[in-house]
N, C-alpha and C positions, 0 to 999 in steps of 0.2 A: 388398505389396512384401516381398521377402525381405531380411533383414538378415544380413550376413556378419560373424561374429565375427573379431576379430584373432587370428591364430595365429602362434606362433613369435615370435622377436625379444623374448624375455622380458627379456634384459639391456638391450636398447635401450629398452624401455618403462620399466624401472626407472631407467635413466640419464636419460630424458626428465623423469621426475618429480623426480629429484635436481637437474637443471638448473633446473627451475622453482623448487624450494625455495631454490636458491642465490641466485636473484634477490631473495628476501625477506630473506635474511640471518638472523642470530641473532634469536630472539624471546625476550624475557624479561619479567618482571612489570613492570619499569619502562617498557618500550616500550608494553606494553598500557595502562598507566595514562596515558601521554602521549597515546595515541590517544583514550582515553575522555575526557580533559580537553579535547583540542584540537578534537574533531569531534562535539560533542554532538548536532547535528541529523542527521548521518549515522548516528550510533548510534541515534537515535530512528527513523529510516526503516527501518533494518535490523531493529530489534526489532518494529516494526509489521508488516513483510512476512514475518517468521518466526513471528509469533504467540508470541513469547517475550520477556517483559520481564526482561532480565538485562544491564545495561549493560557489566559486566565481560566477560561471555562474548561480547557483540557486538563489543567492542573486540578481543578475542582472535581472533574469526573474521575481522575485517578485516585484522589483522596477518598471520594465517596464509594468507589468500587474496591478500594484496598489494593489497587494495582492490577486488578483483573482487566486486561486490555480489552477483551471482547465486550465485557459489561460497560466499560468506559466508552467504547465506540458506539454502543447502542444508546447510551445516555446522550452523547453528543449529537448523533443523527436524529434522535427523537426531539431534542431541543431545537435543532436546526429547522425541522418541519414546522415549528410554531412561529417562525420569524417571517415577516413580509420581505419580499424581494424589492428593493428600492431602486437598484441600478444594475446595469450590466457594464462591467469595466471594459476599457479599450483593450484590444489585443496587444500583447507584448512581443516584441522581436528580441531575439537573443542579444543582439548588439546593444540593446537599450538597458539591459539589466546591470545592476551594480555587482560586479563579480568579486567573490571572495576566494574561489578555487576554480581552476580551469586547467585540465590536463588532457593530453592525448597519448595513447599508447601506440597509435598508428604512425606517428611522425615524431621526429626528434625536435624539429623546429616548426612552429606553426605561427601564422599571422597573429601578432599580439603577444606571443610567447607563452611558455608554460608557467602557470601560477600554482604552486603547491598548496598554499592556503592552509587552513586547519585540517590536520590529518594525523592519524596514528600509524599510517602505512609503514613507516620506516623505523618505528620505535620498538624498544624492548618491552614485552608485556610482563611487568613486575607488579605484584600486589604490594601496596604500601601498608604493610602490617603494623608499622610504627604508630599509625593513627589509633589503633585499638589500645595501645599503651599510653595514649594521652598526648603523643607528639603530633601536632597538626601538620597536614601536608599542604605546602604552599608551592605551586608551580613556579618555575623560573620565569621571570618577566620576559616578554617578547622584545627583542632588540630592534630598534628602528632600522629600516632598510636604507642602504646607501642611496638607492634610486627607487623611490616608491613605484609600484606597478600602476598602470592606468586603471581607472575605476571601471571602465567598460571595454569589452573585447569583442571583436567581430565574430560572426558565425563561421566556423570552420567549413560547414557544409556549403555555405554560399561561395566560399573560395574554391571548393572542389567542384561545385556546379559550374562555375565560370570556366573551369578547365575541362569540362565534359567528363568528369570522373564518376559522377553519381547519377543514379536513376531516381526520378520521382521524388525530389526533395521539395517540400512546400516552403518557399521563402518569400512569396508574394504576400501583400497585406490581406487580412482575412476580415470579412464582414461579420462583426460581432453579433448582429441580429439574425444571422442565418446559421449560427452554430447550434446544433441540436443539444438538448440537455437530458442526460441520462436519468436525473432525478425526477424528471417529468414525463419522460417517454420510456416505454419498455425496451429492454435489450432484445433485439431480434437478430436472427442470423440468416444470411451473412450480415455481420454488424457494420453499421456506418463507421467510417474511420474515426469520427469524433467520439462516438459511443465506445469504441474499442479503447481509445487512449484515456477517456474518462474512467472507464472501468478499471484499467490498469493503474491509474493514478490513485484510486481508493481501494485497491485490492489488498488482501492480507500479505504483509511483507514476507512472512515465513512460507506461505504457499507459493508466492511468486518466486522466491529464492529456490525452493525445492524443484519446481518445474523448470525454471530457467537453468538450474544446475544440471538437470537431466538432459537438457538440450546441449549444454556445453560438453557433456560426457559422451555424446554420440547418439542420443535418442531423438535429436532433431536432424534437420537437413543442412544446417549451416553452422560452422563454428565462428563465434564473433571475435572481433578486435574492437577495443574501445576507440572510437573515432574522436569523441569529445565527451568529457564529463565536466559538468559545471554546477557549482554551488553558488547561488547568487541571491540578491534581493531584487524583487521586481516592484516597480512603482504601480500602485493601484490607481490608475488614471480613470476618472469618471467625468461626465459632462454635467455642468451646472445647468439648472433650468434656463438660465439666461444665455447658454451657449458656450461658456468658457470651459475648457478642459483643464482639470487640475489634478494634482496628486493628493489622494486621501491618506497616504501612508505607504509603507512597504511591507511586502510579505516575503518570507524566505522560501526559496524554490530550489529543487534539484532537477536536473535533466541529464539524460545520457543518450548519446547516439552510438550505436555499434554498427560495424560494417562487415561484409564478407566479400571476398574476391570471386566467389562463385556466381558471378553475374554474366549477363550477355553483353560483354564489352564494357561494363561499368560496375562500380561498387553498388551493392544492395545495402540499404540502410534500415535499421530498426531504431525506434525511438520510444522513450518513456520519460514522463515528467510528473512531479508531484509537489504538493505543498510540503514545506519543511525540508530539512537536510537529511536525506536518506539515500545515499548514493548506491548502496548495495542493491536495494530494491529496484532502483532505476536501471542499473546495469542488467539485472536479471529480467526485468520487465521489457527492456529494449531487445534482449535476446529472444524472448517469446514473440515479440512483434516482428522481429527479423525472420523467424522460422515459420510464422503462421501461413504465409502464402503457399498454397499447394500442399499443406500438411495433410497426412492421411487422417481419415475420420476418427480413428481410435487412438491416435498418438497424443502424447502429453503436450505437444505444441500446436495441436489443432485449436483454432480460435474459440470454438464453442466449448471445448473441454476446459481450457485454462481460464477463460473469463467467468464461466459458471463456478468453477471449483476454487477460485481464489476470492470469492465474495465473502468477507468475514462475518457479517451479520447473518446472512442466510446459512452459511456453513456452521457457525457456532450455534445458531438457533436450532438447526436440524439435530445436532448432537445433543443439545439440551433437552429436546423433546423426548429423547430416548429414556430420560430419567422419570418421565411422567408415567402413570399407570397404564400398562398394556396387558393386564392380566386376562381380560376377556378373550382377546385374540390369541394370547399365549395358551390359555386353558383349552381353547378350541383346537389349537394345533396339537396339544397333548392328548386330547380325546381322540383325534384322528390317528395319532401315533399308537395309542393303546389299542384302538380298534384294528389297525393293520397288524399289530403284533399278535392279537388274539386270533385273527383270521389265519395268520401264518402257522400258529401253533395248533389250530383245530384238528387237522388231519392226524397229527401225531397223538393227540389226546384221544381221538375216536379209536385209533388203532390200539392204544393202550387199554381203553375201556373194553374193547372187544376181546 
């Protein structure tokens, strides 16, 4: 297909952008700070899908785009490409993370215990309309626990692996210098394991949810059970030029393991992790990972299908390009349509003239 670039109308194009910017209004540091404070989970989603952990920049991107998430992702990824890579952090093991929430649907009791943490799973969904009438909404304060939960919890998969219950669970230390980088290497199929997990980590949440849900409803080959869901903070451990390893801060992370009993004598595991707290995406992404091995070529759980079609910048960019001028190719198609119609009508016209 031939694409036709927009020509002329430079002033109109400039004014169209100004009109869009005027809808956003003035943007200052206070507004950015308010967005960051008010929408932490949206900030998390944006950071995950842009592969850039920078809450302040994510809030700025949301303010600048007016809440258009795909535009904000593009802004964040574009800014990310301008930054030098200073260090590669040390790999993080599950048991090293500072855990806020950790549950399992597969077991009642797990090593370290179930930690509900911050969640609305068991709450009533009520809209606080009194706020619109001037009454501020103040959540009830959290009551201190009689016995605080430990800050760190062991990996459930390691416990299962020790019992011979799971297949192919990577629990050994990883060489950080040998992990391939999706932002620097093309995604080829069959995909490297690291590329597949990186692609899921920054995939579009809605797309992952839709395809993961299709697998849960029977369009995949395995129905998942949540083995472990964890919301935590991971230390960003880097090595000083003099050799000392230290923590440069913490980043919020989500990770989910789902399992199926349809294995050869052991549980099969699917995994997904991302920046920020986005547990629904991780569950859906782990479901796709679980269903990918042996999936049919044209099924929604085929790795090539779901990794390509949940890439947010490429998908949104392709949709956006449909708004650009296509009248040359469209008029050519119309000319062919008219010619075919005229050819089909010719015998009837000749008979009428005769």
